[in-house]
N, C-alpha and C positions, 0 to 999 in steps of 0.2 A: 813443788819444787826445790822447796829449799832443804828441805831434808835433806836429800839425794846431794844436795853440793856444798854438804856438812865433811869436812876431815874422815878417813874412816875411822880416827880414834874417838870422833864424835855422834858417830854415826850408829843406833844403837844396832844387837847382832840380830835383828830380829828382819831388819830390812837384807838383810844381805841375799842376793837373791831373787829382788823382788823387781820387776819392772814399774816403769814408773807409771803405767795404769793399775797395774796390783797394788802397787805402794797408794794410788788414791782410793782404790777401792778399799783397802781395809780399812785406811782412816775415816772414810765417809760411812761404813759401818760401825768401826768404833765409836764411834760420836754419836751415832744415833740409835745405835744401845745405852750410852750413858743417858742421853735424852729421854727415852721411852722407859728407861729403869730409873731415873730423878722423879719424872711425870708420875709412874705407877706407884710405888714408894711414895710420895706428896699425898696422892688422894688416898691411898691405902692411910694414912696414919689421919690426913685430916676425919675420912668417915669414924675410924677408930676412936679417936679425941672427942668429935661428935656424940659420942656415944657412951663419952666419958668416960673410957679408958686411962690407966696412967699413962703417962710416954714413954717411957721407960719398960712398962708388958709392952706395946704395944713396937716400938722399939725389939723389942727381943724376938719378935714376930720377923718382922722385913732382915735381921741383922744378916742372916747366911744368906739369903738374896744378895744383899750389897753384898757380902765377900764374896760370892762367886764373879757378879759383876765387875769385883772393881778387880779382876787378877790382869799380871801381866798379857800385853798382849804379843807375849813370844809362847804363852799358853794357850791361849784360845787358836793361834796359826798350828801349832804342833797338834791339836786337838780335833782341827778341819775346822772350828766355830766360826770363824775371821774369812 
Protein backbone atom coordinates (compact mmCIF):
# COMPACT_ATOMS: atom_id res chain seq x y z
CA UNK A 1 0.00 0.00 0.00
CA UNK A 2 2.81 2.38 0.82
CA UNK A 3 4.30 2.16 -2.67
CA UNK A 4 1.01 3.05 -4.32
CA UNK A 5 0.69 6.08 -2.08
CA UNK A 6 3.99 7.54 -3.35
CA UNK A 7 3.73 10.64 -5.52
CA UNK A 8 3.82 9.90 -9.24
CA UNK A 9 7.37 11.21 -9.62
CA UNK A 10 8.60 8.88 -6.84
CA UNK A 11 6.81 5.75 -8.03
CA UNK A 12 8.83 3.32 -10.20
CA UNK A 13 7.66 3.18 -13.82
CA UNK A 14 7.12 -0.60 -13.65
CA UNK A 15 4.28 -0.06 -11.17
CA UNK A 16 2.20 1.89 -13.68
CA UNK A 17 -1.10 0.19 -14.40
CA UNK A 18 -0.73 -2.53 -11.76
CA UNK A 19 -3.64 -3.10 -9.45
CA UNK A 20 -2.90 -3.34 -5.71
CA UNK A 21 -3.33 -7.12 -5.96
CA UNK A 22 -0.95 -7.42 -8.93
CA UNK A 23 1.58 -5.19 -7.22
CA UNK A 24 1.48 -7.40 -4.14
CA UNK A 25 1.91 -10.51 -6.31
CA UNK A 26 4.92 -9.03 -8.13
CA UNK A 27 6.62 -7.93 -4.92
CA UNK A 28 5.92 -11.27 -3.24
CA UNK A 29 7.42 -13.13 -6.20
CA UNK A 30 10.49 -10.87 -6.32
CA UNK A 31 11.14 -11.34 -2.60
CA UNK A 32 10.65 -15.11 -2.87
CA UNK A 33 13.07 -15.31 -5.81
CA UNK A 34 15.65 -13.23 -3.94
CA UNK A 35 15.51 -15.46 -0.86
CA UNK A 36 15.65 -18.65 -2.95
CA UNK A 37 18.58 -17.28 -4.95
CA UNK A 38 20.51 -16.28 -1.85
CA UNK A 39 19.91 -19.66 -0.23
CA UNK A 40 20.84 -21.65 -3.34
CA UNK A 41 23.98 -19.64 -3.99
CA UNK A 42 25.10 -19.85 -0.36
CA UNK A 43 24.52 -23.63 -0.29
CA UNK A 44 26.49 -24.06 -3.52
CA UNK A 45 29.36 -21.87 -2.32
CA UNK A 46 29.51 -23.67 1.02
CA UNK A 47 29.55 -27.10 -0.66
CA UNK A 48 32.24 -26.08 -3.15
CA UNK A 49 34.40 -24.41 -0.51
CA UNK A 50 34.12 -27.58 1.61
CA UNK A 51 35.63 -29.43 -1.37
CA UNK A 52 38.57 -27.04 -1.21
CA UNK A 53 37.74 -24.80 -4.17
CA UNK A 54 38.89 -21.19 -4.07
CA UNK A 55 36.16 -18.63 -3.42
CA UNK A 56 36.92 -16.63 -6.57
CA UNK A 57 36.62 -19.76 -8.69
CA UNK A 58 33.29 -20.68 -7.08
CA UNK A 59 32.03 -17.13 -7.38
CA UNK A 60 32.72 -17.17 -11.11
CA UNK A 61 30.38 -20.21 -11.28
CA UNK A 62 27.47 -18.38 -9.64
CA UNK A 63 28.03 -14.85 -10.98
CA UNK A 64 25.98 -15.34 -14.19
CA UNK A 65 23.07 -16.64 -12.10
CA UNK A 66 23.36 -13.75 -9.66
CA UNK A 67 23.51 -11.26 -12.52
CA UNK A 68 20.36 -12.74 -14.05
CA UNK A 69 18.49 -12.74 -10.76
CA UNK A 70 19.61 -9.16 -10.02
CA UNK A 71 17.90 -7.71 -13.08
CA UNK A 72 15.49 -4.83 -12.57
CA UNK A 73 11.87 -5.71 -11.82
CA UNK A 74 10.82 -3.99 -15.05
CA UNK A 75 12.80 -6.54 -17.11
CA UNK A 76 11.05 -9.43 -15.41
CA UNK A 77 7.65 -7.87 -16.01
CA UNK A 78 8.24 -7.28 -19.69
CA UNK A 79 9.46 -10.84 -20.10
CA UNK A 80 6.49 -12.26 -18.23
CA UNK A 81 8.71 -13.71 -15.52
CA UNK A 82 7.04 -12.08 -12.51
